[in-house]
C-alpha positions in Angstrom: 21.6 21.7 10.0 20.3 18.9 12.3 16.8 18.0 13.0 14.8 20.6 15.0 14.0 19.6 18.5 11.8 22.4 19.7 8.4 21.6 21.3 5.9 20.0 18.9 3.0 21.9 17.6 0.0 21.1 19.9 0.0 17.5 20.9 1.2 16.2 17.5 4.2 13.9 17.9 7.3 15.3 16.3 9.9 13.0 14.6 13.2 14.5 15.5 15.4 11.9 13.8 15.0 8.5 12.1 17.0 6.4 9.7 19.6 3.7 10.1 23.2 3.0 11.2 25.7 0.5 9.8 27.5 -1.2 12.6 31.1 -2.5 12.6 33.2 -4.5 15.1 36.9 -5.1 14.7 36.7 -3.6 11.2 34.0 -6.0 9.9 30.4 -5.1 9.3 28.2 -6.9 11.9 24.7 -5.5 11.1 22.4 -2.6 10.9 20.3 -0.5 13.3 17.0 1.1 12.2 15.6 3.7 14.5 13.2 6.5 15.1 13.1 9.2 17.8 9.9 11.2 18.5 9.1 14.0 20.9 5.5 14.3 22.2 3.5 15.8 24.9 2.9 13.8 28.1 0.2 15.7 29.8 1.1 17.9 32.7 4.5 16.3 32.9 5.6 18.2 29.8 7.3 16.4 26.9 9.0 13.1 26.5 11.2 11.5 23.9 10.2 8.1 22.7 12.8 6.2 20.7 12.8 2.7 19.2 15.1 0.6 17.1 15.6 -2.8 15.6 19.1 -4.2 15.3 20.0 -7.2 13.1 23.4 -8.4 14.1 25.8 -11.3 13.3 28.3 -11.9 16.0 30.6 -14.9 16.3 28.7 -16.7 13.6 25.3 -16.3 15.3 22.5 -14.1 14.1 20.4 -12.1 16.6 17.7 -9.5 16.3 17.4 -6.9 19.1 14.4 -4.7 19.6 14.8 -1.7 21.9 12.5 1.1 23.1 13.5 4.0 25.4 11.4 6.7 26.9 13.1 9.8 28.5 12.0 13.1 30.0 12.6 16.2 27.8 14.6 18.3 27.9 16.7 16.6 30.7 16.8 13.3 28.9 16.5 11.4 32.2 15.5 7.8 31.4 12.0 6.8 32.4 11.6 3.4 30.9 13.7 1.0 28.8 12.9 -2.3 27.1 15.1 -4.6 25.1 14.2 -8.0 23.6 17.1 -10.1 22.2 16.1 -12.9 19.9 18.8 -15.5 19.2 20.4 -18.5 20.8 20.1 -16.9 24.2 16.8 -15.0 24.1 16.8 -12.2 26.7 14.3 -9.6 27.8 15.4 -6.5 29.8 13.0 -3.9 31.3 14.4 -0.8 33.0 12.3 1.6 35.1 13.2 4.8 36.9 11.9 5.3 40.5 13.0 8.5 42.0 16.8 8.3 42.1 17.1 4.6 41.2 17.0 2.7 38.0 15.8 -0.9 38.3 16.7 -3.6 35.7 14.6 -6.7 35.5 16.2 -9.4 33.2 14.7 -12.6 31.9 17.1 -15.0 30.2 17.9 -18.7 29.9 20.1 -18.3 33.0 17.0 -17.3 35.1 15.5 -14.1 36.3 17.6 -11.3 37.6 17.0 -7.9 39.2 19.5 -5.1 39.7 19.2 -1.5 40.9 21.5 1.5 40.3 21.5 4.7 42.3 21.4 7.7 39.9 21.0 11.0 41.9 22.5 13.2 39.2 22.8 13.2 35.4 22.3 9.8 33.8 22.0 8.2 30.4 21.5 4.7 29.0 24.0 3.5 26.5 23.3 0.0 25.5 25.7 -2.2 23.7 26.0 -1.6 19.9 22.9 0.8 20.0 24.0 4.0 18.2 20.9 6.2 18.6 21.3 6.2 22.4 24.1 8.7 21.9 21.5 11.2 20.8 20.4 11.4 24.5 23.8 11.1 26.0 25.0 14.1 24.1 22.2 16.2 25.5 23.6 15.8 29.0 25.9 18.8 28.2 22.9 21.1 28.0 25.0 24.0 26.7 28.0 23.2 29.0 31.5 22.3 27.7 31.9 19.4 30.2 29.7 17.5 32.6 30.0 14.5 34.9 27.2 11.8 34.7 26.4 8.2 35.2 25.9 5.8 32.3 23.9 2.6 32.6 24.7 -0.3 30.2 21.6 -2.5 30.5 22.8 -5.6 28.6 26.1 -5.6 30.7 24.1 -4.8 33.9 26.8 -2.2 34.5 27.1 1.4 35.8 30.0 3.8 35.1 30.8 7.4 36.0 31.7 9.3 32.8 32.7 12.8 31.8 31.0 14.2 28.7 33.2 16.8 26.9 32.4 19.0 23.9 35.5 18.9 21.7 34.2 21.5 19.2 33.6 21.3 15.5 35.8 19.4 13.0 35.6 18.0 9.5 34.6 14.4 9.2 34.0 12.1 6.2 30.8 10.1 6.3 30.7 7.9 3.2 31.4 10.2 0.3 30.2 13.3 2.2 32.6 15.7 3.9 30.8 17.3 6.9 31.6 19.8 9.6 30.5 18.0 12.7 30.5 18.6 16.5 32.7 16.1 18.3 31.8 14.9 21.8 33.7 12.5 23.9 32.3 10.4 26.7 35.2 9.1 28.9 34.5 6.5 31.5 36.4 6.0 34.8 37.9 2.8 33.4 39.5 4.8 30.5 37.1 3.9 27.7 36.4 6.8 25.4 33.3 7.0 23.2 33.7 9.4 20.3 30.4 10.9 19.0 30.1 13.2 16.0 26.8 15.2 15.6 25.2 17.2 12.9 23.1 19.5 15.1 21.3 16.8 17.2 21.7 14.0 14.7 24.2 11.3 15.5 26.3 10.8 12.4 29.2 8.6 13.6 30.3 6.7 16.8 33.6 5.2 17.6 34.8 3.3 20.7 38.4 2.4 20.0 38.8 0.2 23.1 36.0 -2.1 21.9 36.9 -1.7 18.2 33.2 -0.6 17.6 32.1 1.9 15.0 28.7 3.0 13.7 28.1 5.2 10.6 24.8 7.0 9.8 23.6 5.4 6.6 21.7 8.6 5.6 24.3 11.4 6.1 22.3 14.0 4.2 21.0 16.9 6.3 17.6 16.5 8.0 14.7 18.8 7.1 14.6 21.9 9.3 11.1 20.7 10.6 12.6 17.5 11.8 9.8 15.6 9.9 10.5 13.6 6.9 8.3 13.9 3.9 5.8 11.1 3.4 6.6 9.0 0.3 4.0 9.0 -2.4 1.7 6.1 -3.1 4.0 4.4 -5.7 7.0 4.7 -3.3 4.9 3.3 -0.4 3.7 0.3 -2.5 7.3 -0.5 -3.4 8.2 -0.3 0.3 5.5 -2.9 1.1 7.5 -5.4 -1.0 11.0 -4.2 -0.2 11.1 -2.6 3.2 7.9 -3.1 5.2 9.4 -2.3 8.6 10.6 1.1 7.2 7.1 1.6 5.8 5.7 1.1 9.3 7.9 3.9 10.6 6.6 6.1 7.8 3.0 5.3 8.5 3.6 6.1 12.2 4.2 9.7 11.2 1.5 9.9 8.6 -1.2 7.3 7.9 -2.7 7.7 4.4 -5.2 4.9 3.8 -8.2 6.0 1.7 -6.7 6.4 -1.8 -4.3 3.6 -1.0 -7.3 1.3 -0.6 -9.6 3.1 -3.1 -7.3 2.8 -6.1 -6.7 -0.9 -5.3 -10.5 -1.5 -5.0 -11.1 0.2 -8.3 -8.5 -1.9 -10.1 -10.0 -5.1 -8.6 -13.5 -4.1 -9.6 -12.5 -3.3 -13.2 -10.6 -6.5 -13.6 -13.4 -8.5 -12.1 -15.9 -6.9 -14.5 -13.6 -7.8 -17.5 -13.3 -11.5 -16.5 -14.6 -13.8 -19.3 -18.2 -14.9 -18.8 -17.3 -18.6 -19.4 -14.7 -18.4 -16.7 -17.2 -17.1 -14.2 -19.8 -19.6 -15.4 -17.5 -22.7 -15.0 -16.4 -21.4 -11.5 -20.0 -21.0 -10.3 -20.9 -24.5 -11.6 -17.9 -26.0 -9.8 -18.9 -24.2 -6.6 -22.4 -25.5 -7.0 -21.1 -29.1 -7.3 -19.0 -28.7 -4.2 -21.9 -27.8 -2.0 -22.6 -30.4 0.8 -25.2 -33.1 0.1 -28.7 -32.0 0.9 -28.1 -28.3 0.0 -29.9 -27.2 -3.1 -27.6 -25.8 -5.7 -28.6 -22.4 -7.0 -29.2 -21.8 -10.7 -25.8 -21.1 -12.3 -27.3 -18.7 -14.9 -28.9 -16.6 -12.2 -25.7 -16.7 -10.2 -23.8 -15.4 -13.3 -26.1 -12.5 -13.7 -25.8 -11.6 -10.0 -22.0 -12.0 -10.2 -21.8 -9.6 -13.1 -23.7 -7.0 -11.1 -22.6 -7.5 -7.6 -19.1 -8.8 -8.2 -17.5 -5.4 -9.0 -19.6 -3.7 -6.3 -18.4 -6.3 -3.8 -14.8 -5.7 -4.9 -15.3 -2.0 -4.2 -17.2 -2.1 -1.0 -15.7 -5.4 0.3 -12.2 -4.1 0.2 -13.1 -1.3 2.6 -15.2 -3.5 4.9 -12.5 -6.2 5.1 -9.8 -3.6 5.8 -11.8 -2.0 8.5 -12.4 -5.4 10.2 -8.7 -6.4 9.9 -7.6 -3.0 11.4 -10.0 -3.6 14.3 -8.5 -7.0 15.0 -5.0 -5.6 14.8 -6.0 -2.8 17.3 -7.2 -5.5 19.7 -4.0 -7.6 19.3 -1.4 -4.9 19.5 -3.0 -2.1 21.6 -5.1 -4.1 24.0 -2.9 -7.2 24.4 0.5 -5.6 24.0 -0.2 -2.1 25.2 0.9 -0.2 22.1 0.0 3.4 21.5 -0.8 3.1 17.8 -4.1 4.4 16.5 -6.9 2.6 14.6 -6.1 4.8 11.6 -2.5 3.6 11.6 -3.6 -0.1 11.6 -6.0 0.7 8.8 -3.3 2.3 6.8 -1.0 -0.7 7.3 -3.7 -3.1 6.2 -4.5 -1.0 3.1 -0.9 -1.1 2.0 -0.5 -4.9 2.4 -3.6 -5.5 0.3 -1.4 -4.6 -2.7 0.4 -7.9 -2.2 -2.9 -9.6 -2.5 -3.6 -7.7 -5.7 -0.2 -8.9 -7.1 -1.3 -12.5 -6.2 -4.5 -12.0 -8.1 -2.6 -11.0 -11.3 -0.2 -13.9 -10.8 -2.9 -16.6 -10.5 -5.1 -15.1 -13.2 -3.3 -16.8 -16.1 -3.7 -20.1 -14.3 -7.4 -19.6 -14.0 -7.7 -18.7 -17.6 -5.8 -21.7 -18.7 -7.8 -24.1 -16.5 -11.1 -22.4 -17.2 -12.0 -22.0 -13.5 -11.1 -19.8 -10.5 -10.8 -22.3 -7.6 -7.0 -22.9 -7.9 -5.0 -21.1 -5.2 -1.2 -20.7 -5.2 -0.4 -22.5 -2.0 -0.7 -25.8 -0.2 -3.9 -26.5 -2.2 -1.7 -27.4 -5.2 -0.8 -30.6 -3.3 -4.3 -31.8 -3.7 -5.1 -34.1 -6.7 -8.7 -33.0 -6.9 -10.9 -30.1 -5.9 -11.2 -29.9 -2.0 -14.3 -31.4 -0.5 -13.2 -32.0 3.1 -12.1 -29.8 6.0 -8.4 -30.8 5.5 -8.7 -30.0 1.8 -10.3 -26.6 2.4 -7.7 -25.9 5.0 -4.8 -26.6 2.7 -6.4 -24.6 -0.1 -6.8 -21.6 2.2 -3.1 -21.4 3.1 -1.8 -19.4 0.2 1.6 -18.1 -0.7 0.4 -14.5 -1.0 -1.7 -14.8 2.2 1.4 -15.8 4.1 3.4 -13.0 2.4 0.8 -10.4 3.2 0.7 -11.5 6.8 4.5 -11.4 7.2 4.6 -8.0 5.6 1.8 -6.7 7.8 3.6 -7.9 10.9 6.8 -6.2 9.8 4.8 -2.9 9.3 3.3 -3.3 12.7 6.8 -3.6 14.1 7.7 -0.3 12.4 4.5 1.3 13.6 5.4 0.5 17.2 8.6 2.6 17.0 10.7 -0.5 17.9 8.7 -1.5 20.9 7.5 -4.6 19.1 10.3 -6.6 17.4 10.0 -7.7 13.8 9.7 -11.4 14.9 7.0 -10.7 17.4 5.0 -8.5 14.9 5.2 -11.1 12.2 4.5 -14.0 14.5 1.4 -12.2 15.9 -0.1 -11.5 12.5 0.7 -15.0 11.2 -1.1 -16.4 14.2 -4.2 -14.3 13.4 -3.9 -15.5 9.8 -4.0 -19.1 11.0 -7.2 -18.4 13.0 -8.7 -17.0 9.8 -7.7 -20.0 7.8 -9.3 -22.4 10.3 -12.5 -20.3 10.2 -12.5 -20.2 6.4 -12.0 -24.0 6.1 -14.8 -24.7 8.6 -17.2 -22.3 6.8 -16.5 -23.9 3.4 -16.9 -27.4 4.9 -20.3 -26.5 6.2 -21.7 -24.3 3.4 -19.5 -25.2 0.4 -16.7 -23.3 -1.4 
């Protein structure tokens, strides 16, 4: 059975479908689309569907990434707002809005700004180029009828067509190795183009447009849960996703945002490892830090500092992990919600931060053998390795603060934020934003160390 699409319980958003499509053109694979469709309350207006996707395509030898977001009224599926950002050789941004019986497209591209309006008094759907999940909404135009006439807007082509949507009944279809009984719908345009759509309940499983030699296949053909909500992966699975599929993890965290045990287990591991560090390693590190203090500042007693480090180091690892994550989540909320107008919650940002801290934990274990061999803990795996001696200037501290695992964590966090946005923030924009925040932190860290010592 397909994913349930009944009204959500209370005001809780309901994921009605999510997953990925493999896209083909002229028989060759051109890329992948990852998507999520949610249904949620919208005040007195009733319910709306909010859908987002990210497409990674290779066309004519060029690579492009497309982020799309669509909001439609439920159950009519009349488009309210659409946004597409195309990153590539010809970066383009498209915003579509509904105003009464008109859809307006505002386009920004290297060719200049463009505005176009379409009159849509009756049934209407958006079917953008190579975007498979849009057929979820087009199929709902039937609303129980066997045939209906409607308008279709193709935003990237700035085109409007009159189409007839027809229910062709149920037929057997092969999706990968699975043989499924699927509902077949055709969308025939006035120019003779026929879009073939096969559905499992409401889930789009396969799309073919023979005239364009375009085909998309659902990469997860197994039946959706009857609740329409996918089970949240366990902690081990989520940690693996941090390293292998951070954008998908963001989509998972949008549905459910576990953070406490994700962070607590990491903090406990960090505290235990810190407590087990050899005393001579801590001692030599503290002495090196004392020598690096600016002239005129009195160096503390290394013996006293060692006793304090043994007591407060593990405590700091436990408490500091939570405090730091809370601060980072607040910064992310300001960046993505206040600046970019996202609807993500503070808890979702906190969950994203907690998960990416596992990359930092891996970095700790990778650099630990280096510390043990050198007998001190000042070495960082990054640009600081270019230095011939311990950093003592702003530039030295700056290079030492830019680390491989810091950059990796920032990029992963940006990808997770893209997934959290439901496709409204592209992967490139999410990663770029978090990397910019990381650069601000690196500058602050280098300035602090220059003034007060490492």
